[in-house]
PDBQT receptor file of N, H, CA, C and O in Angstrom, charges set to zero:
ATOM      1  N   UNK A   1     -30.132   7.112   3.944  1.00  0.00    +0.000 N 
ATOM      2  CA  UNK A   1     -31.554   7.335   4.005  1.00  0.00    +0.000 C 
ATOM      3  C   UNK A   1     -32.279   6.192   3.300  1.00  0.00    +0.000 C 
ATOM      4  O   UNK A   1     -31.796   5.645   2.308  1.00  0.00    +0.000 OA
ATOM      5  N   UNK A   2     -33.417   5.854   3.821  1.00  0.00    +0.000 N 
ATOM      6  H   UNK A   2     -33.809   6.298   4.627  1.00  0.00    +0.000 HD
ATOM      7  CA  UNK A   2     -34.211   4.795   3.183  1.00  0.00    +0.000 C 
ATOM      8  C   UNK A   2     -34.571   5.147   1.752  1.00  0.00    +0.000 C 
ATOM      9  O   UNK A   2     -34.669   4.262   0.902  1.00  0.00    +0.000 OA
ATOM     10  N   UNK A   3     -34.769   6.424   1.476  1.00  0.00    +0.000 N 
ATOM     11  H   UNK A   3     -34.689   7.143   2.167  1.00  0.00    +0.000 HD
ATOM     12  CA  UNK A   3     -35.152   6.829   0.119  1.00  0.00    +0.000 C 
ATOM     13  C   UNK A   3     -34.059   6.507  -0.904  1.00  0.00    +0.000 C 
ATOM     14  O   UNK A   3     -34.361   6.338  -2.085  1.00  0.00    +0.000 OA
ATOM     15  N   UNK A   4     -32.792   6.419  -0.475  1.00  0.00    +0.000 N 
ATOM     16  H   UNK A   4     -32.546   6.556   0.485  1.00  0.00    +0.000 HD
ATOM     17  CA  UNK A   4     -31.707   6.042  -1.390  1.00  0.00    +0.000 C 
ATOM     18  C   UNK A   4     -31.917   4.639  -1.947  1.00  0.00    +0.000 C 
ATOM     19  O   UNK A   4     -31.434   4.321  -3.033  1.00  0.00    +0.000 OA
ATOM     20  N   UNK A   5     -32.638   3.801  -1.204  1.00  0.00    +0.000 N 
ATOM     21  H   UNK A   5     -33.030   4.060  -0.321  1.00  0.00    +0.000 HD
ATOM     22  CA  UNK A   5     -32.860   2.418  -1.617  1.00  0.00    +0.000 C 
ATOM     23  C   UNK A   5     -33.963   2.277  -2.662  1.00  0.00    +0.000 C 
ATOM     24  O   UNK A   5     -34.148   1.193  -3.217  1.00  0.00    +0.000 OA
ATOM     25  N   UNK A   6     -34.693   3.345  -2.938  1.00  0.00    +0.000 N 
ATOM     26  H   UNK A   6     -34.542   4.225  -2.487  1.00  0.00    +0.000 HD
ATOM     27  CA  UNK A   6     -35.753   3.255  -3.953  1.00  0.00    +0.000 C 
ATOM     28  C   UNK A   6     -35.160   3.072  -5.339  1.00  0.00    +0.000 C 
ATOM     29  O   UNK A   6     -35.655   2.270  -6.129  1.00  0.00    +0.000 OA
ATOM     30  N   UNK A   7     -34.097   3.815  -5.636  1.00  0.00    +0.000 N 
ATOM     31  H   UNK A   7     -33.695   4.467  -4.993  1.00  0.00    +0.000 HD
ATOM     32  CA  UNK A   7     -33.447   3.715  -6.942  1.00  0.00    +0.000 C 
ATOM     33  C   UNK A   7     -32.348   2.662  -6.964  1.00  0.00    +0.000 C 
ATOM     34  O   UNK A   7     -31.998   2.149  -8.027  1.00  0.00    +0.000 OA
ATOM     35  N   UNK A   8     -31.805   2.342  -5.804  1.00  0.00    +0.000 N 
ATOM     36  H   UNK A   8     -32.089   2.760  -4.940  1.00  0.00    +0.000 HD
ATOM     37  CA  UNK A   8     -30.718   1.367  -5.678  1.00  0.00    +0.000 C 
ATOM     38  C   UNK A   8     -31.090   0.358  -4.610  1.00  0.00    +0.000 C 
ATOM     39  O   UNK A   8     -30.741   0.557  -3.447  1.00  0.00    +0.000 OA
ATOM     40  N   UNK A   9     -31.791  -0.728  -4.959  1.00  0.00    +0.000 N 
ATOM     41  H   UNK A   9     -32.074  -0.889  -5.905  1.00  0.00    +0.000 HD
ATOM     42  CA  UNK A   9     -32.272  -1.654  -3.935  1.00  0.00    +0.000 C 
ATOM     43  C   UNK A   9     -31.164  -2.403  -3.199  1.00  0.00    +0.000 C 
ATOM     44  O   UNK A   9     -31.426  -3.043  -2.180  1.00  0.00    +0.000 OA
ATOM     45  N   UNK A  10     -29.932  -2.334  -3.700  1.00  0.00    +0.000 N 
ATOM     46  H   UNK A  10     -29.720  -1.815  -4.528  1.00  0.00    +0.000 HD
ATOM     47  CA  UNK A  10     -28.797  -2.941  -2.998  1.00  0.00    +0.000 C 
ATOM     48  C   UNK A  10     -27.663  -1.931  -2.932  1.00  0.00    +0.000 C 
ATOM     49  O   UNK A  10     -27.244  -1.391  -3.956  1.00  0.00    +0.000 OA
ATOM     50  N   UNK A  11     -27.167  -1.678  -1.726  1.00  0.00    +0.000 N 
ATOM     51  H   UNK A  11     -27.507  -2.117  -0.894  1.00  0.00    +0.000 HD
ATOM     52  CA  UNK A  11     -26.028  -0.794  -1.510  1.00  0.00    +0.000 C 
ATOM     53  C   UNK A  11     -24.969  -1.594  -0.771  1.00  0.00    +0.000 C 
ATOM     54  O   UNK A  11     -25.271  -2.272   0.211  1.00  0.00    +0.000 OA
ATOM     55  N   UNK A  12     -23.741  -1.521  -1.234  1.00  0.00    +0.000 N 
ATOM     56  H   UNK A  12     -23.495  -0.970  -2.032  1.00  0.00    +0.000 HD
ATOM     57  CA  UNK A  12     -22.629  -2.150  -0.520  1.00  0.00    +0.000 C 
ATOM     58  C   UNK A  12     -21.658  -1.055  -0.111  1.00  0.00    +0.000 C 
ATOM     59  O   UNK A  12     -21.441  -0.086  -0.838  1.00  0.00    +0.000 OA
ATOM     60  N   UNK A  13     -21.077  -1.233   1.079  1.00  0.00    +0.000 N 
ATOM     61  H   UNK A  13     -21.254  -2.020   1.670  1.00  0.00    +0.000 HD
ATOM     62  CA  UNK A  13     -20.152  -0.236   1.606  1.00  0.00    +0.000 C 
ATOM     63  C   UNK A  13     -19.285  -0.900   2.661  1.00  0.00    +0.000 C 
ATOM     64  O   UNK A  13     -19.524  -2.045   3.045  1.00  0.00    +0.000 OA
ATOM     65  N   UNK A  14     -18.288  -0.180   3.120  1.00  0.00    +0.000 N 
ATOM     66  H   UNK A  14     -18.094   0.750   2.808  1.00  0.00    +0.000 HD
ATOM     67  CA  UNK A  14     -17.429  -0.650   4.200  1.00  0.00    +0.000 C 
ATOM     68  C   UNK A  14     -17.753   0.204   5.421  1.00  0.00    +0.000 C 
ATOM     69  O   UNK A  14     -17.682   1.431   5.356  1.00  0.00    +0.000 OA
ATOM     70  N   UNK A  15     -18.108  -0.434   6.530  1.00  0.00    +0.000 N 
ATOM     71  H   UNK A  15     -18.166  -1.431   6.583  1.00  0.00    +0.000 HD
ATOM     72  CA  UNK A  15     -18.464   0.258   7.768  1.00  0.00    +0.000 C 
ATOM     73  C   UNK A  15     -17.611  -0.308   8.885  1.00  0.00    +0.000 C 
ATOM     74  O   UNK A  15     -17.682  -1.499   9.187  1.00  0.00    +0.000 OA
ATOM     75  N   UNK A  16     -16.806   0.544   9.497  1.00  0.00    +0.000 N 
ATOM     76  H   UNK A  16     -16.749   1.511   9.251  1.00  0.00    +0.000 HD
ATOM     77  CA  UNK A  16     -15.947   0.084  10.585  1.00  0.00    +0.000 C 
ATOM     78  C   UNK A  16     -15.045  -1.059  10.177  1.00  0.00    +0.000 C 
ATOM     79  O   UNK A  16     -14.742  -1.930  10.991  1.00  0.00    +0.000 OA
ATOM     80  N   UNK A  17     -14.610  -1.070   8.922  1.00  0.00    +0.000 N 
ATOM     81  H   UNK A  17     -14.857  -0.362   8.260  1.00  0.00    +0.000 HD
ATOM     82  CA  UNK A  17     -13.741  -2.122   8.420  1.00  0.00    +0.000 C 
ATOM     83  C   UNK A  17     -14.461  -3.348   7.907  1.00  0.00    +0.000 C 
ATOM     84  O   UNK A  17     -13.823  -4.241   7.350  1.00  0.00    +0.000 OA
ATOM     85  N   UNK A  18     -15.784  -3.420   8.078  1.00  0.00    +0.000 N 
ATOM     86  H   UNK A  18     -16.302  -2.694   8.531  1.00  0.00    +0.000 HD
ATOM     87  CA  UNK A  18     -16.556  -4.580   7.629  1.00  0.00    +0.000 C 
ATOM     88  C   UNK A  18     -17.272  -4.264   6.318  1.00  0.00    +0.000 C 
ATOM     89  O   UNK A  18     -17.766  -3.152   6.127  1.00  0.00    +0.000 OA
ATOM     90  N   UNK A  19     -17.326  -5.230   5.431  1.00  0.00    +0.000 N 
ATOM     91  H   UNK A  19     -16.925  -6.133   5.586  1.00  0.00    +0.000 HD
ATOM     92  CA  UNK A  19     -18.079  -5.094   4.191  1.00  0.00    +0.000 C 
ATOM     93  C   UNK A  19     -19.547  -5.344   4.498  1.00  0.00    +0.000 C 
ATOM     94  O   UNK A  19     -19.918  -6.414   4.980  1.00  0.00    +0.000 OA
ATOM     95  N   UNK A  20     -20.382  -4.343   4.213  1.00  0.00    +0.000 N 
ATOM     96  H   UNK A  20     -20.080  -3.474   3.821  1.00  0.00    +0.000 HD
ATOM     97  CA  UNK A  20     -21.797  -4.398   4.571  1.00  0.00    +0.000 C 
ATOM     98  C   UNK A  20     -22.647  -4.273   3.314  1.00  0.00    +0.000 C 
ATOM     99  O   UNK A  20     -22.343  -3.486   2.418  1.00  0.00    +0.000 OA
ATOM    100  N   UNK A  21     -23.726  -5.068   3.262  1.00  0.00    +0.000 N 
ATOM    101  H   UNK A  21     -23.973  -5.708   3.990  1.00  0.00    +0.000 HD
ATOM    102  CA  UNK A  21     -24.689  -4.979   2.163  1.00  0.00    +0.000 C 
ATOM    103  C   UNK A  21     -26.046  -4.627   2.750  1.00  0.00    +0.000 C 
ATOM    104  O   UNK A  21     -26.501  -5.239   3.716  1.00  0.00    +0.000 OA
ATOM    105  N   UNK A  22     -26.688  -3.623   2.144  1.00  0.00    +0.000 N 
ATOM    106  H   UNK A  22     -26.319  -3.126   1.359  1.00  0.00    +0.000 HD
ATOM    107  CA  UNK A  22     -28.025  -3.200   2.545  1.00  0.00    +0.000 C 
ATOM    108  C   UNK A  22     -28.941  -3.496   1.373  1.00  0.00    +0.000 C 
ATOM    109  O   UNK A  22     -28.663  -3.106   0.239  1.00  0.00    +0.000 OA
ATOM    110  N   UNK A  23     -30.044  -4.193   1.658  1.00  0.00    +0.000 N 
ATOM    111  H   UNK A  23     -30.269  -4.509   2.580  1.00  0.00    +0.000 HD
ATOM    112  CA  UNK A  23     -30.971  -4.560   0.585  1.00  0.00    +0.000 C 
ATOM    113  C   UNK A  23     -32.398  -4.199   0.954  1.00  0.00    +0.000 C 
ATOM    114  O   UNK A  23     -32.826  -4.372   2.095  1.00  0.00    +0.000 OA
ATOM    115  N   UNK A  24     -33.132  -3.689  -0.039  1.00  0.00    +0.000 N 
ATOM    116  H   UNK A  24     -32.785  -3.548  -0.966  1.00  0.00    +0.000 HD
ATOM    117  CA  UNK A  24     -34.554  -3.424   0.120  1.00  0.00    +0.000 C 
ATOM    118  C   UNK A  24     -35.300  -4.422  -0.758  1.00  0.00    +0.000 C 
ATOM    119  O   UNK A  24     -34.972  -4.609  -1.930  1.00  0.00    +0.000 OA
ATOM    120  N   UNK A  25     -36.297  -5.050  -0.177  1.00  0.00    +0.000 N 
ATOM    121  H   UNK A  25     -36.563  -4.899   0.775  1.00  0.00    +0.000 HD
ATOM    122  CA  UNK A  25     -37.085  -6.031  -0.895  1.00  0.00    +0.000 C 
ATOM    123  C   UNK A  25     -38.429  -5.444  -1.278  1.00  0.00    +0.000 C 
ATOM    124  O   UNK A  25     -38.854  -4.438  -0.710  1.00  0.00    +0.000 OA
ATOM    125  N   UNK A  26     -39.106  -6.071  -2.245  1.00  0.00    +0.000 N 
ATOM    126  H   UNK A  26     -38.760  -6.888  -2.706  1.00  0.00    +0.000 HD
ATOM    127  CA  UNK A  26     -40.391  -5.577  -2.746  1.00  0.00    +0.000 C 
ATOM    128  C   UNK A  26     -41.452  -5.458  -1.655  1.00  0.00    +0.000 C 
ATOM    129  O   UNK A  26     -42.360  -4.633  -1.760  1.00  0.00    +0.000 OA
ATOM    130  N   UNK A  27     -41.343  -6.277  -0.606  1.00  0.00    +0.000 N 
ATOM    131  H   UNK A  27     -40.606  -6.947  -0.520  1.00  0.00    +0.000 HD
ATOM    132  CA  UNK A  27     -42.342  -6.216   0.470  1.00  0.00    +0.000 C 
ATOM    133  C   UNK A  27     -42.037  -5.118   1.498  1.00  0.00    +0.000 C 
ATOM    134  O   UNK A  27     -42.740  -4.996   2.500  1.00  0.00    +0.000 OA
ATOM    135  N   UNK A  28     -40.983  -4.315   1.249  1.00  0.00    +0.000 N 
ATOM    136  H   UNK A  28     -40.411  -4.415   0.434  1.00  0.00    +0.000 HD
ATOM    137  CA  UNK A  28     -40.643  -3.208   2.135  1.00  0.00    +0.000 C 
ATOM    138  C   UNK A  28     -39.589  -3.520   3.173  1.00  0.00    +0.000 C 
ATOM    139  O   UNK A  28     -39.099  -2.616   3.850  1.00  0.00    +0.000 OA
ATOM    140  N   UNK A  29     -39.228  -4.800   3.313  1.00  0.00    +0.000 N 
ATOM    141  H   UNK A  29     -39.626  -5.535   2.763  1.00  0.00    +0.000 HD
ATOM    142  CA  UNK A  29     -38.189  -5.151   4.288  1.00  0.00    +0.000 C 
ATOM    143  C   UNK A  29     -36.840  -4.583   3.853  1.00  0.00    +0.000 C 
ATOM    144  O   UNK A  29     -36.541  -4.505   2.661  1.00  0.00    +0.000 OA
ATOM    145  N   UNK A  30     -36.036  -4.192   4.829  1.00  0.00    +0.000 N 
ATOM    146  H   UNK A  30     -36.279  -4.256   5.798  1.00  0.00    +0.000 HD
ATOM    147  CA  UNK A  30     -34.664  -3.760   4.580  1.00  0.00    +0.000 C 
ATOM    148  C   UNK A  30     -33.765  -4.596   5.472  1.00  0.00    +0.000 C 
ATOM    149  O   UNK A  30     -33.985  -4.687   6.680  1.00  0.00    +0.000 OA
ATOM    150  N   UNK A  31     -32.746  -5.210   4.870  1.00  0.00    +0.000 N 
ATOM    151  H   UNK A  31     -32.567  -5.137   3.889  1.00  0.00    +0.000 HD
ATOM    152  CA  UNK A  31     -31.813  -6.020   5.656  1.00  0.00    +0.000 C 
ATOM    153  C   UNK A  31     -30.406  -5.449   5.540  1.00  0.00    +0.000 C 
ATOM    154  O   UNK A  31     -30.036  -4.847   4.532  1.00  0.00    +0.000 OA
ATOM    155  N   UNK A  32     -29.642  -5.653   6.592  1.00  0.00    +0.000 N 
ATOM    156  H   UNK A  32     -29.942  -6.142   7.411  1.00  0.00    +0.000 HD
ATOM    157  CA  UNK A  32     -28.234  -5.268   6.643  1.00  0.00    +0.000 C 
ATOM    158  C   UNK A  32     -27.450  -6.552   6.888  1.00  0.00    +0.000 C 
ATOM    159  O   UNK A  32     -27.766  -7.302   7.812  1.00  0.00    +0.000 OA
ATOM    160  N   UNK A  33     -26.435  -6.811   6.075  1.00  0.00    +0.000 N 
ATOM    161  H   UNK A  33     -26.179  -6.202   5.325  1.00  0.00    +0.000 HD
ATOM    162  CA  UNK A  33     -25.663  -8.040   6.219  1.00  0.00    +0.000 C 
ATOM    163  C   UNK A  33     -24.177  -7.719   6.269  1.00  0.00    +0.000 C 
ATOM    164  O   UNK A  33     -23.662  -6.977   5.434  1.00  0.00    +0.000 OA
ATOM    165  N   UNK A  34     -23.490  -8.292   7.264  1.00  0.00    +0.000 N 
ATOM    166  H   UNK A  34     -23.909  -8.895   7.943  1.00  0.00    +0.000 HD
ATOM    167  CA  UNK A  34     -22.031  -8.226   7.308  1.00  0.00    +0.000 C 
ATOM    168  C   UNK A  34     -21.539  -9.282   6.334  1.00  0.00    +0.000 C 
ATOM    169  O   UNK A  34     -21.597 -10.473   6.638  1.00  0.00    +0.000 OA
ATOM    170  N   UNK A  35     -21.062  -8.873   5.180  1.00  0.00    +0.000 N 
ATOM    171  H   UNK A  35     -21.015  -7.905   4.933  1.00  0.00    +0.000 HD
ATOM    172  CA  UNK A  35     -20.651  -9.789   4.130  1.00  0.00    +0.000 C 
ATOM    173  C   UNK A  35     -19.412 -10.594   4.511  1.00  0.00    +0.000 C 
ATOM    174  O   UNK A  35     -19.202 -11.686   3.983  1.00  0.00    +0.000 OA
ATOM    175  N   UNK A  36     -18.587 -10.068   5.422  1.00  0.00    +0.000 N 
ATOM    176  H   UNK A  36     -18.757  -9.181   5.851  1.00  0.00    +0.000 HD
ATOM    177  CA  UNK A  36     -17.360 -10.765   5.818  1.00  0.00    +0.000 C 
ATOM    178  C   UNK A  36     -17.650 -12.063   6.568  1.00  0.00    +0.000 C 
ATOM    179  O   UNK A  36     -16.903 -13.036   6.459  1.00  0.00    +0.000 OA
ATOM    180  N   UNK A  37     -18.734 -12.064   7.323  1.00  0.00    +0.000 N 
ATOM    181  H   UNK A  37     -19.340 -11.274   7.411  1.00  0.00    +0.000 HD
ATOM    182  CA  UNK A  37     -19.063 -13.259   8.116  1.00  0.00    +0.000 C 
ATOM    183  C   UNK A  37     -20.439 -13.824   7.762  1.00  0.00    +0.000 C 
ATOM    184  O   UNK A  37     -20.925 -14.745   8.418  1.00  0.00    +0.000 OA
ATOM    185  N   UNK A  38     -21.060 -13.266   6.725  1.00  0.00    +0.000 N 
ATOM    186  H   UNK A  38     -20.665 -12.518   6.193  1.00  0.00    +0.000 HD
ATOM    187  CA  UNK A  38     -22.376 -13.727   6.245  1.00  0.00    +0.000 C 
ATOM    188  C   UNK A  38     -23.429 -13.759   7.345  1.00  0.00    +0.000 C 
ATOM    189  O   UNK A  38     -24.188 -14.721   7.464  1.00  0.00    +0.000 OA
ATOM    190  N   UNK A  39     -23.467 -12.698   8.147  1.00  0.00    +0.000 N 
ATOM    191  H   UNK A  39     -22.851 -11.917   8.051  1.00  0.00    +0.000 HD
ATOM    192  CA  UNK A  39     -24.459 -12.605   9.219  1.00  0.00    +0.000 C 
ATOM    193  C   UNK A  39     -25.262 -11.324   9.078  1.00  0.00    +0.000 C 
ATOM    194  O   UNK A  39     -24.728 -10.266   8.744  1.00  0.00    +0.000 OA
ATOM    195  N   UNK A  40     -26.571 -11.443   9.342  1.00  0.00    +0.000 N 
ATOM    196  H   UNK A  40     -27.005 -12.302   9.613  1.00  0.00    +0.000 HD
ATOM    197  CA  UNK A  40     -27.419 -10.261   9.325  1.00  0.00    +0.000 C 
ATOM    198  C   UNK A  40     -27.104  -9.391  10.535  1.00  0.00    +0.000 C 
ATOM    199  O   UNK A  40     -26.876  -9.891  11.637  1.00  0.00    +0.000 OA
ATOM    200  N   UNK A  41     -27.097  -8.103  10.313  1.00  0.00    +0.000 N 
ATOM    201  H   UNK A  41     -27.282  -7.697   9.418  1.00  0.00    +0.000 HD
ATOM    202  CA  UNK A  41     -26.892  -7.137  11.381  1.00  0.00    +0.000 C 
ATOM    203  C   UNK A  41     -28.276  -6.726  11.868  1.00  0.00    +0.000 C 
ATOM    204  O   UNK A  41     -29.093  -6.228  11.093  1.00  0.00    +0.000 OA
ATOM    205  N   UNK A  42     -28.533  -6.936  13.144  1.00  0.00    +0.000 N 
ATOM    206  H   UNK A  42     -27.869  -7.340  13.774  1.00  0.00    +0.000 HD
ATOM    207  CA  UNK A  42     -29.840  -6.593  13.702  1.00  0.00    +0.000 C 
ATOM    208  C   UNK A  42     -29.876  -5.083  13.881  1.00  0.00    +0.000 C 
ATOM    209  O   UNK A  42     -29.005  -4.491  14.519  1.00  0.00    +0.000 OA
ATOM    210  N   UNK A  43     -30.896  -4.483  13.307  1.00  0.00    +0.000 N 
ATOM    211  H   UNK A  43     -31.604  -4.964  12.789  1.00  0.00    +0.000 HD
ATOM    212  CA  UNK A  43     -31.006  -3.022  13.364  1.00  0.00    +0.000 C 
ATOM    213  C   UNK A  43     -32.199  -2.633  14.214  1.00  0.00    +0.000 C 
ATOM    214  O   UNK A  43     -33.131  -3.409  14.419  1.00  0.00    +0.000 OA
ATOM    215  N   UNK A  44     -32.137  -1.419  14.694  1.00  0.00    +0.000 N 
ATOM    216  H   UNK A  44     -31.379  -0.788  14.528  1.00  0.00    +0.000 HD
ATOM    217  CA  UNK A  44     -33.252  -0.884  15.455  1.00  0.00    +0.000 C 
ATOM    218  C   UNK A  44     -33.519   0.524  14.954  1.00  0.00    +0.000 C 
ATOM    219  O   UNK A  44     -32.611   1.352  14.890  1.00  0.00    +0.000 OA
ATOM    220  N   UNK A  45     -34.754   0.787  14.605  1.00  0.00    +0.000 N 
ATOM    221  H   UNK A  45     -35.492   0.114  14.657  1.00  0.00    +0.000 HD
ATOM    222  CA  UNK A  45     -35.101   2.115  14.106  1.00  0.00    +0.000 C 
ATOM    223  C   UNK A  45     -35.043   3.102  15.264  1.00  0.00    +0.000 C 
ATOM    224  O   UNK A  45     -35.563   2.840  16.349  1.00  0.00    +0.000 OA
ATOM    225  N   UNK A  46     -34.411   4.225  15.020  1.00  0.00    +0.000 N 
ATOM    226  H   UNK A  46     -33.989   4.438  14.139  1.00  0.00    +0.000 HD
ATOM    227  CA  UNK A  46     -34.308   5.251  16.043  1.00  0.00    +0.000 C 
ATOM    228  C   UNK A  46     -34.324   6.627  15.408  1.00  0.00    +0.000 C 
ATOM    229  O   UNK A  46     -34.598   6.763  14.215  1.00  0.00    +0.000 OA
ATOM    230  N   UNK A  47     -34.037   7.621  16.181  1.00  0.00    +0.000 N 
ATOM    231  H   UNK A  47     -33.815   7.510  17.150  1.00  0.00    +0.000 HD
ATOM    232  CA  UNK A  47     -34.007   8.987  15.696  1.00  0.00    +0.000 C 
ATOM    233  C   UNK A  47     -32.565   9.454  15.613  1.00  0.00    +0.000 C 
ATOM    234  O   UNK A  47     -31.768   9.225  16.523  1.00  0.00    +0.000 OA
ATOM    235  N   UNK A  48     -32.242  10.115  14.504  1.00  0.00    +0.000 N 
ATOM    236  H   UNK A  48     -32.890  10.301  13.766  1.00  0.00    +0.000 HD
ATOM    237  CA  UNK A  48     -30.881  10.570  14.290  1.00  0.00    +0.000 C 
ATOM    238  C   UNK A  48     -30.396  11.444  15.442  1.00  0.00    +0.000 C 
ATOM    239  O   UNK A  48     -29.274  11.251  15.911  1.00  0.00    +0.000 OA
ATOM    240  N   UNK A  49     -31.195  12.393  15.914  1.00  0.00    +0.000 N 
ATOM    241  H   UNK A  49     -32.106  12.550  15.533  1.00  0.00    +0.000 HD
ATOM    242  CA  UNK A  49     -30.731  13.312  16.954  1.00  0.00    +0.000 C 
ATOM    243  C   UNK A  49     -30.356  12.568  18.235  1.00  0.00    +0.000 C 
ATOM    244  O   UNK A  49     -29.418  12.966  18.925  1.00  0.00    +0.000 OA
ATOM    245  N   UNK A  50     -31.081  11.489  18.560  1.00  0.00    +0.000 N 
ATOM    246  H   UNK A  50     -31.843  11.166  17.999  1.00  0.00    +0.000 HD
ATOM    247  CA  UNK A  50     -30.746  10.763  19.792  1.00  0.00    +0.000 C 
ATOM    248  C   UNK A  50     -29.487   9.927  19.594  1.00  0.00    +0.000 C 
ATOM    249  O   UNK A  50     -28.669   9.823  20.508  1.00  0.00    +0.000 OA
ATOM    250  N   UNK A  51     -29.317   9.331  18.415  1.00  0.00    +0.000 N 
ATOM    251  H   UNK A  51     -29.982   9.415  17.672  1.00  0.00    +0.000 HD
ATOM    252  CA  UNK A  51     -28.081   8.587  18.133  1.00  0.00    +0.000 C 
ATOM    253  C   UNK A  51     -26.887   9.529  18.188  1.00  0.00    +0.000 C 
ATOM    254  O   UNK A  51     -25.886   9.236  18.842  1.00  0.00    +0.000 OA
ATOM    255  N   UNK A  52     -26.996  10.664  17.497  1.00  0.00    +0.000 N 
ATOM    256  H   UNK A  52     -27.809  10.902  16.965  1.00  0.00    +0.000 HD
ATOM    257  CA  UNK A  52     -25.885  11.594  17.379  1.00  0.00    +0.000 C 
ATOM    258  C   UNK A  52     -25.479  12.176  18.730  1.00  0.00    +0.000 C 
ATOM    259  O   UNK A  52     -24.311  12.510  18.932  1.00  0.00    +0.000 OA
ATOM    260  N   UNK A  53     -26.421  12.300  19.648  1.00  0.00    +0.000 N 
ATOM    261  H   UNK A  53     -27.369  12.029  19.483  1.00  0.00    +0.000 HD
ATOM    262  CA  UNK A  53     -26.098  12.820  20.979  1.00  0.00    +0.000 C 
ATOM    263  C   UNK A  53     -25.095  11.912  21.688  1.00  0.00    +0.000 C 
ATOM    264  O   UNK A  53     -24.248  12.398  22.437  1.00  0.00    +0.000 OA
ATOM    265  N   UNK A  54     -25.180  10.604  21.461  1.00  0.00    +0.000 N 
ATOM    266  H   UNK A  54     -25.869  10.209  20.853  1.00  0.00    +0.000 HD
ATOM    267  CA  UNK A  54     -24.280   9.657  22.111  1.00  0.00    +0.000 C 
ATOM    268  C   UNK A  54     -23.101   9.247  21.229  1.00  0.00    +0.000 C 
ATOM    269  O   UNK A  54     -22.100   8.735  21.730  1.00  0.00    +0.000 OA
ATOM    270  N   UNK A  55     -23.214   9.470  19.924  1.00  0.00    +0.000 N 
ATOM    271  H   UNK A  55     -24.027   9.887  19.517  1.00  0.00    +0.000 HD
ATOM    272  CA  UNK A  55     -22.172   9.065  18.971  1.00  0.00    +0.000 C 
ATOM    273  C   UNK A  55     -21.860  10.212  18.008  1.00  0.00    +0.000 C 
ATOM    274  O   UNK A  55     -22.127  10.094  16.812  1.00  0.00    +0.000 OA
ATOM    275  N   UNK A  56     -21.296  11.324  18.508  1.00  0.00    +0.000 N 
ATOM    276  H   UNK A  56     -21.078  11.420  19.479  1.00  0.00    +0.000 HD
ATOM    277  CA  UNK A  56     -21.105  12.513  17.666  1.00  0.00    +0.000 C 
ATOM    278  C   UNK A  56     -20.104  12.335  16.522  1.00  0.00    +0.000 C 
ATOM    279  O   UNK A  56     -20.075  13.162  15.610  1.00  0.00    +0.000 OA
ATOM    280  N   UNK A  57     -19.294  11.292  16.545  1.00  0.00    +0.000 N 
ATOM    281  H   UNK A  57     -19.318  10.621  17.285  1.00  0.00    +0.000 HD
ATOM    282  CA  UNK A  57     -18.318  11.070  15.468  1.00  0.00    +0.000 C 
ATOM    283  C   UNK A  57     -18.872  10.218  14.329  1.00  0.00    +0.000 C 
ATOM    284  O   UNK A  57     -18.129   9.853  13.418  1.00  0.00    +0.000 OA
ATOM    285  N   UNK A  58     -20.163   9.895  14.364  1.00  0.00    +0.000 N 
ATOM    286  H   UNK A  58     -20.767  10.191  15.104  1.00  0.00    +0.000 HD
ATOM    287  CA  UNK A  58     -20.775   9.072  13.327  1.00  0.00    +0.000 C 
ATOM    288  C   UNK A  58     -20.707   9.770  11.980  1.00  0.00    +0.000 C 
ATOM    289  O   UNK A  58     -21.024  10.954  11.863  1.00  0.00    +0.000 OA
ATOM    290  N   UNK A  59     -20.288   9.019  10.959  1.00  0.00    +0.000 N 
ATOM    291  H   UNK A  59     -20.031   8.057  11.055  1.00  0.00    +0.000 HD
ATOM    292  CA  UNK A  59     -20.262   9.554   9.603  1.00  0.00    +0.000 C 
ATOM    293  C   UNK A  59     -21.480   9.045   8.852  1.00  0.00    +0.000 C 
ATOM    294  O   UNK A  59     -21.953   7.937   9.105  1.00  0.00    +0.000 OA
ATOM    295  N   UNK A  60     -21.990   9.854   7.927  1.00  0.00    +0.000 N 
ATOM    296  H   UNK A  60     -21.605  10.754   7.722  1.00  0.00    +0.000 HD
ATOM    297  CA  UNK A  60     -23.145   9.474   7.138  1.00  0.00    +0.000 C 
ATOM    298  C   UNK A  60     -22.714   8.897   5.799  1.00  0.00    +0.000 C 
ATOM    299  O   UNK A  60     -21.705   9.311   5.228  1.00  0.00    +0.000 OA
ATOM    300  N   UNK A  61     -23.484   7.943   5.306  1.00  0.00    +0.000 N 
ATOM    301  H   UNK A  61     -24.304   7.607   5.770  1.00  0.00    +0.000 HD
ATOM    302  CA  UNK A  61     -23.257   7.367   3.988  1.00  0.00    +0.000 C 
ATOM    303  C   UNK A  61     -23.659   8.389   2.939  1.00  0.00    +0.000 C 
ATOM    304  O   UNK A  61     -24.721   9.005   3.034  1.00  0.00    +0.000 OA
ATOM    305  N   UNK A  62     -22.804   8.568   1.933  1.00  0.00    +0.000 N 
ATOM    306  H   UNK A  62     -21.941   8.068   1.855  1.00  0.00    +0.000 HD
ATOM    307  CA  UNK A  62     -23.106   9.508   0.865  1.00  0.00    +0.000 C 
ATOM    308  C   UNK A  62     -23.223   8.733  -0.434  1.00  0.00    +0.000 C 
ATOM    309  O   UNK A  62     -22.214   8.285  -0.980  1.00  0.00    +0.000 OA
ATOM    310  N   UNK A  63     -24.428   8.570  -0.933  1.00  0.00    +0.000 N 
ATOM    311  H   UNK A  63     -25.247   8.934  -0.490  1.00  0.00    +0.000 HD
ATOM    312  CA  UNK A  63     -24.682   7.811  -2.124  1.00  0.00    +0.000 C 
ATOM    313  C   UNK A  63     -23.988   8.407  -3.345  1.00  0.00    +0.000 C 
ATOM    314  O   UNK A  63     -23.666   7.686  -4.290  1.00  0.00    +0.000 OA
ATOM    315  N   UNK A  64     -23.760   9.698  -3.332  1.00  0.00    +0.000 N 
ATOM    316  H   UNK A  64     -24.021  10.283  -2.564  1.00  0.00    +0.000 HD
ATOM    317  CA  UNK A  64     -23.169  10.386  -4.480  1.00  0.00    +0.000 C 
ATOM    318  C   UNK A  64     -21.672  10.100  -4.621  1.00  0.00    +0.000 C 
ATOM    319  O   UNK A  64     -21.128  10.237  -5.717  1.00  0.00    +0.000 OA
ATOM    320  N   UNK A  65     -20.994   9.707  -3.538  1.00  0.00    +0.000 N 
ATOM    321  H   UNK A  65     -21.436   9.596  -2.648  1.00  0.00    +0.000 HD
ATOM    322  CA  UNK A  65     -19.530   9.494  -3.596  1.00  0.00    +0.000 C 
ATOM    323  C   UNK A  65     -19.152   8.058  -3.400  1.00  0.00    +0.000 C 
ATOM    324  O   UNK A  65     -17.967   7.723  -3.422  1.00  0.00    +0.000 OA
TER     325      UNK A  65
């Protein structure tokens, strides 16, 4: 969730075997970077219900774990 980035402006995780960094900047921008190849991941804002309809095996990031 975007709200997770308010307290933690940088989150790193492994997604599909790739090391990913998510950063929120003071101007409100959020970037996703594949750290393994130093390339930005182009994102598109969408709705969870529409994504999940086509990708039911998607796992959610859990900031607590």
